[in-house]
Backbone as CSV, one residue per row, in Angstrom:
resi,resn,N_x,N_y,N_z,CA_x,CA_y,CA_z,C_x,C_y,C_z
1,MET,-4.914,-8.145,7.843,-4.478,-6.781,7.977,-5.649,-5.968,8.533
2,SER,-5.342,-5.106,9.437,-6.379,-4.238,9.986,-5.828,-2.834,10.109
3,GLY,-6.698,-1.916,10.291,-6.295,-0.529,10.422,-7.512,0.345,10.628
4,PRO,-7.296,1.616,10.819,-8.406,2.547,11.059,-9.031,3.016,9.752
5,TYR,-9.665,2.109,9.033,-10.214,2.458,7.723,-11.417,3.395,7.857
6,TRP,-11.459,4.377,7.005,-12.558,5.338,6.955,-13.286,5.168,5.635
7,VAL,-14.598,5.020,5.683,-15.410,5.002,4.473,-15.757,6.453,4.171
8,LEU,-15.196,6.963,3.101,-15.331,8.382,2.749,-16.545,8.659,1.877
9,ALA,-16.913,7.694,1.066,-18.079,7.824,0.183,-18.579,6.423,-0.104
10,TYR,-19.908,6.278,-0.164,-20.500,4.970,-0.414,-21.855,5.160,-1.060
11,ASP,-22.106,4.387,-2.116,-23.414,4.414,-2.767,-23.710,3.004,-3.266
12,GLU,-24.568,2.317,-2.554,-24.922,0.928,-2.892,-25.514,0.831,-4.293
13,GLU,-26.433,1.723,-4.604,-27.126,1.670,-5.895,-26.174,1.937,-7.060
14,ALA,-25.323,2.942,-6.924,-24.360,3.265,-7.987,-23.218,2.255,-8.029
15,GLY,-22.953,1.592,-6.912,-21.932,0.552,-6.878,-20.524,1.044,-6.648
16,TYR,-20.334,1.942,-5.674,-18.973,2.380,-5.393,-18.773,2.659,-3.908
17,ALA,-17.500,2.649,-3.540,-17.090,3.066,-2.199,-15.698,3.665,-2.320
18,ALA,-15.418,4.637,-1.468,-14.075,5.208,-1.361,-13.652,5.027,0.090
19,VAL,-12.456,4.487,0.284,-11.973,4.154,1.618,-10.557,4.688,1.782
20,SER,-10.279,5.237,2.964,-8.918,5.659,3.274,-8.424,4.860,4.471
21,GLY,-7.124,4.771,4.591,-6.510,4.046,5.693,-6.336,4.916,6.916
22,GLY,-7.293,5.746,7.217,-7.230,6.594,8.403,-7.504,8.041,8.064
23,ALA,-7.235,8.870,9.039,-7.478,10.311,8.888,-6.406,10.948,8.010
24,PRO,-6.804,11.866,7.125,-5.795,12.576,6.325,-4.992,13.497,7.234
25,SER,-3.678,13.295,7.270,-2.859,14.068,8.202,-1.571,14.619,7.597
26,ILE,-1.272,14.243,6.363,-0.039,14.707,5.718,-0.417,15.615,4.554
27,SER,0.096,16.825,4.566,-0.230,17.805,3.536,0.686,17.645,2.326
28,PHE,0.093,17.613,1.150,0.810,17.560,-0.117,0.279,18.700,-0.974
29,PRO,0.992,19.075,-2.043,0.514,20.171,-2.891,-0.902,19.959,-3.433
30,GLY,-1.299,18.692,-3.687,-2.619,18.420,-4.243,-3.698,18.206,-3.199
31,GLY,-3.353,18.287,-1.929,-4.309,18.042,-0.842,-3.676,17.214,0.249
32,CYS,-4.486,16.494,0.986,-3.982,15.696,2.101,-3.923,14.219,1.755
33,ARG,-3.015,13.518,2.431,-2.902,12.064,2.337,-2.961,11.498,3.752
34,VAL,-3.170,10.206,3.833,-3.310,9.589,5.142,-2.031,8.955,5.658
35,GLY,-1.015,8.802,4.851,0.240,8.218,5.303,1.038,7.676,4.149
36,THR,2.180,7.060,4.492,3.070,6.566,3.455,3.430,5.095,3.618
37,GLY,2.995,4.453,4.683,3.329,3.046,4.920,2.184,2.127,4.560
38,HIS,2.167,0.947,5.172,1.121,-0.038,4.896,-0.054,0.072,5.864
39,ILE,0.182,0.535,7.065,-0.871,0.697,8.059,-1.104,2.202,8.236
40,LYS,-2.349,2.565,8.432,-2.738,3.973,8.566,-2.366,4.773,7.327
41,SER,-2.531,4.167,6.166,-2.266,4.873,4.912,-3.109,4.245,3.816
42,GLY,-3.143,4.881,2.678,-3.846,4.336,1.521,-5.144,5.051,1.215
43,LEU,-5.501,5.024,-0.042,-6.743,5.602,-0.530,-7.195,4.731,-1.695
44,TRP,-8.439,4.228,-1.606,-8.940,3.298,-2.602,-10.318,3.708,-3.087
45,ILE,-10.552,3.450,-4.379,-11.881,3.563,-4.961,-12.278,2.147,-5.372
46,PHE,-13.383,1.664,-4.813,-13.894,0.335,-5.133,-15.174,0.475,-5.945
47,THR,-15.289,-0.342,-6.983,-16.539,-0.416,-7.742,-16.961,-1.879,-7.807
48,ARG,-18.202,-2.114,-8.143,-18.725,-3.475,-8.155,-18.365,-4.250,-9.421
49,LYS,-18.020,-3.563,-10.468,-17.758,-4.221,-11.741,-16.256,-4.284,-12.013
50,PRO,-15.768,-5.412,-12.566,-14.350,-5.481,-12.898,-13.973,-4.566,-14.064
51,LYS,-14.923,-4.291,-14.954,-14.657,-3.368,-16.061,-14.832,-1.945,-15.557
52,ARG,-13.825,-1.154,-15.731,-13.806,0.215,-15.230,-14.909,1.060,-15.857
53,ASN,-15.637,1.755,-15.010,-16.665,2.685,-15.448,-16.135,4.091,-15.159
54,GLU,-15.665,4.766,-16.205,-15.032,6.084,-16.038,-15.950,7.092,-15.354
55,LYS,-17.230,7.023,-15.653,-18.173,7.971,-15.062,-18.206,7.815,-13.539
56,ILE,-18.276,6.572,-13.064,-18.297,6.324,-11.620,-16.966,6.712,-10.989
57,VAL,-15.859,6.288,-11.598,-14.538,6.604,-11.043,-14.342,8.116,-10.961
58,ASN,-14.707,8.832,-12.005,-14.554,10.293,-11.984,-15.463,10.948,-10.951
59,LYS,-16.658,10.400,-10.769,-17.559,10.927,-9.745,-16.932,10.775,-8.357
60,VAL,-16.382,9.594,-8.064,-15.762,9.358,-6.762,-14.510,10.213,-6.602
61,ARG,-13.736,10.342,-7.657,-12.550,11.213,-7.591,-12.968,12.651,-7.255
62,SER,-14.068,13.120,-7.831,-14.562,14.471,-7.529,-14.969,14.598,-6.063
63,ILE,-15.619,13.565,-5.540,-16.013,13.568,-4.129,-14.776,13.655,-3.236
64,LEU,-13.766,12.844,-3.554,-12.544,12.837,-2.750,-11.801,14.163,-2.843
65,LYS,-11.751,14.731,-4.033,-11.089,16.032,-4.219,-11.808,17.108,-3.402
66,ALA,-13.142,17.084,-3.406,-13.917,18.063,-2.641,-13.683,17.906,-1.139
67,LYS,-13.327,16.704,-0.708,-13.037,16.467,0.708,-11.592,16.828,1.061
68,GLY,-10.816,17.248,0.054,-9.455,17.711,0.306,-8.364,16.662,0.149
69,PHE,-8.667,15.535,-0.468,-7.658,14.491,-0.641,-6.777,14.755,-1.857
70,ASP,-5.495,14.406,-1.725,-4.550,14.460,-2.832,-4.763,13.215,-3.677
71,LEU,-5.151,13.376,-4.920,-5.455,12.246,-5.788,-4.266,11.789,-6.621
72,SER,-3.142,12.482,-6.522,-1.998,12.151,-7.368,-1.394,10.789,-7.045
73,ALA,-1.649,10.266,-5.861,-1.099,8.960,-5.488,-1.974,7.797,-5.954
74,LEU,-3.198,8.083,-6.425,-4.064,7.010,-6.900,-3.492,6.401,-8.173
75,GLU,-3.495,5.070,-8.226,-3.010,4.359,-9.402,-4.141,3.521,-9.984
76,ASP,-4.262,3.526,-11.299,-5.259,2.696,-11.967,-4.815,1.238,-11.893
77,VAL,-5.768,0.346,-11.659,-5.489,-1.085,-11.594,-6.325,-1.777,-12.659
78,ASP,-5.659,-2.542,-13.511,-6.343,-3.282,-14.575,-6.978,-4.533,-13.974
79,GLN,-8.299,-4.596,-13.968,-9.041,-5.722,-13.401,-9.578,-6.677,-14.468
80,THR,-9.209,-6.447,-15.726,-9.829,-7.221,-16.803,-9.462,-8.709,-16.767
81,HIS,-8.360,-9.072,-16.143,-7.953,-10.481,-16.109,-8.216,-11.123,-14.752
82,CYS,-8.936,-10.444,-13.891,-9.281,-11.006,-12.584,-10.462,-11.962,-12.739
83,PRO,-10.575,-12.918,-11.815,-11.723,-13.836,-11.902,-13.037,-13.083,-11.762
84,THR,-14.041,-13.566,-12.450,-15.364,-12.961,-12.341,-16.090,-13.561,-11.142
85,THR,-17.206,-12.987,-10.791,-18.013,-13.519,-9.700,-18.408,-14.954,-9.995
86,THR,-18.726,-15.244,-11.247,-19.093,-16.604,-11.641,-17.936,-17.552,-11.377
87,ASP,-16.710,-17.142,-11.742,-15.537,-17.985,-11.498,-15.366,-18.253,-10.010
88,VAL,-15.516,-17.224,-9.208,-15.363,-17.359,-7.764,-16.451,-18.274,-7.218
89,ASP,-17.695,-18.076,-7.638,-18.803,-18.910,-7.169,-18.596,-20.377,-7.554
90,GLU,-18.123,-20.626,-8.782,-17.896,-22.005,-9.216,-16.809,-22.658,-8.385
91,ASN,-15.725,-21.925,-8.104,-14.647,-22.471,-7.281,-15.130,-22.713,-5.860
92,TYR,-15.942,-21.819,-5.345,-16.483,-21.979,-4.000,-17.360,-23.228,-3.940
93,ASP,-18.213,-23.416,-4.950,-19.077,-24.590,-4.992,-18.246,-25.866,-5.076
94,LEU,-17.173,-25.830,-5.868,-16.310,-26.994,-5.998,-15.674,-27.321,-4.654
95,LEU,-15.153,-26.314,-3.970,-14.520,-26.549,-2.671,-15.531,-27.053,-1.649
96,ASN,-16.743,-26.558,-1.694,-17.759,-27.009,-0.749,-18.232,-28.433,-1.043
97,SER,-18.043,-28.903,-2.272,-18.495,-30.247,-2.610,-17.473,-31.305,-2.183
98,ILE,-16.276,-30.883,-1.809,-15.252,-31.830,-1.366,-15.462,-32.093,0.125
99,ARG,-15.661,-33.338,0.456,-15.876,-33.733,1.842,-14.715,-34.610,2.316
100,PRO,-14.326,-34.456,3.556,-13.254,-35.308,4.055,-13.729,-36.773,4.145
101,ILE,-12.812,-37.673,3.920,-13.121,-39.091,4.022,-13.060,-39.472,5.492
102,THR,-14.105,-40.070,5.961,-14.129,-40.521,7.362,-14.160,-42.030,7.388
103,THR,-13.538,-42.603,8.374,-13.525,-44.071,8.487,-14.247,-44.520,9.728
């Protein structure tokens, strides 16, 4: 999937990024949105940790609100049952250790 993604806020040290699926162009009572479909739409807050850090999320929400974005469409996503980095690394190592049989 590709699209005109915009990085609205980013802080490597704090561990967050806010990304929209394009330019905000649709006016809503709470601010602007970027669209309603799958392409050229969407608003995401990414953090580095699977466990939600309310302080970071609220900071990014404040940044987005100050930029005029409608935050009412944001939905919380429970990441507590997602694989950890360790799980991903172990699976990656396992897949890399499998070699095709050559004759």
